[in-house]
C-alpha positions in Angstrom: -126.8 -27.7 131.9 -126.8 -26.0 128.5 -129.4 -27.2 126.0 -129.5 -26.3 122.4 -132.5 -27.1 120.1 -132.3 -26.8 116.4 -135.2 -25.0 114.6 -136.1 -28.4 113.1 -136.3 -30.0 116.5 -138.5 -27.2 117.9 -140.8 -27.5 114.9 -141.0 -31.3 115.3 -141.7 -31.1 119.0 -144.3 -28.3 118.6 -146.1 -30.3 115.8 -146.4 -33.2 118.3 -147.9 -31.2 121.2 -144.9 -29.1 122.4 -143.5 -31.7 124.9 -140.7 -34.2 124.7 -139.0 -36.6 127.2 -135.3 -37.3 127.2 -134.6 -40.7 128.6 -132.0 -43.5 128.7 -133.0 -46.7 127.2 -131.2 -50.0 127.6 -131.4 -53.0 125.3 -129.4 -56.1 124.4 -127.8 -56.5 121.0 -125.4 -58.9 119.3 -122.5 -56.8 120.8 -123.9 -56.9 124.4 -125.9 -54.5 126.4 -126.3 -51.0 125.0 -127.7 -47.8 126.5 -128.8 -44.9 124.3 -130.4 -41.6 124.7 -134.1 -41.4 123.6 -136.1 -38.3 122.8 -139.8 -39.1 122.6 -142.9 -36.9 122.1 -145.3 -39.6 123.2 -145.9 -38.7 126.8 -149.6 -39.6 127.3 -149.2 -42.7 129.4 -145.8 -41.9 131.0 -145.2 -40.9 134.6 -143.1 -37.8 134.4 -143.5 -36.7 138.0 -139.8 -37.4 138.8 -138.5 -35.6 135.7 -137.0 -32.2 135.6 -139.0 -29.9 133.4 -137.3 -27.2 131.3 -139.2 -24.8 129.1 -137.1 -23.5 126.2 -137.8 -22.2 122.7 -141.5 -22.7 123.2 -141.3 -26.4 124.1 -141.3 -28.3 127.3 -138.5 -30.9 127.9 -138.9 -33.6 130.5 -135.4 -34.6 131.5 -134.5 -37.8 133.4 -132.8 -36.7 136.7 -129.8 -38.9 136.1 -129.1 -37.2 132.8 -129.3 -33.7 134.4 -126.9 -34.8 137.1 -124.2 -36.2 134.7 -124.6 -34.0 131.6 -123.1 -30.6 131.0 -124.6 -29.9 127.6 -127.3 -31.4 125.3 -128.0 -30.8 121.6 -131.3 -32.0 120.2 -132.0 -32.2 116.5 -134.7 -33.6 114.2 -133.5 -35.8 111.3 -135.7 -36.7 108.3 -135.5 -40.0 106.4 -137.9 -40.2 103.6 -141.2 -39.3 105.2 -140.1 -40.2 108.8 -138.8 -37.7 111.3 -137.0 -38.6 114.5 -135.4 -36.6 117.3 -131.8 -37.2 118.3 -129.9 -36.0 121.3 -126.2 -35.7 121.7 -124.8 -35.3 125.3 -121.6 -34.2 126.9 
């Protein structure tokens, strides 16, 4: 799998400890059940033993095995909204 991280994403992940997990999250909404990709730097209380770990651009990415199996490329960016920053992943 090809992974690209923008400089903003690398800076964001490094500022939060240098590690991020990429997961699928499911939730119900008014339009039905939805699944989205989540990129989270809060790993303190998470069991990541089954995740595939990739070191790239000075950060560690913990990838959900199902994502690795079904994804050919991943682009991770950090978006800023006022004083909030959030990581976003796009998959193919």
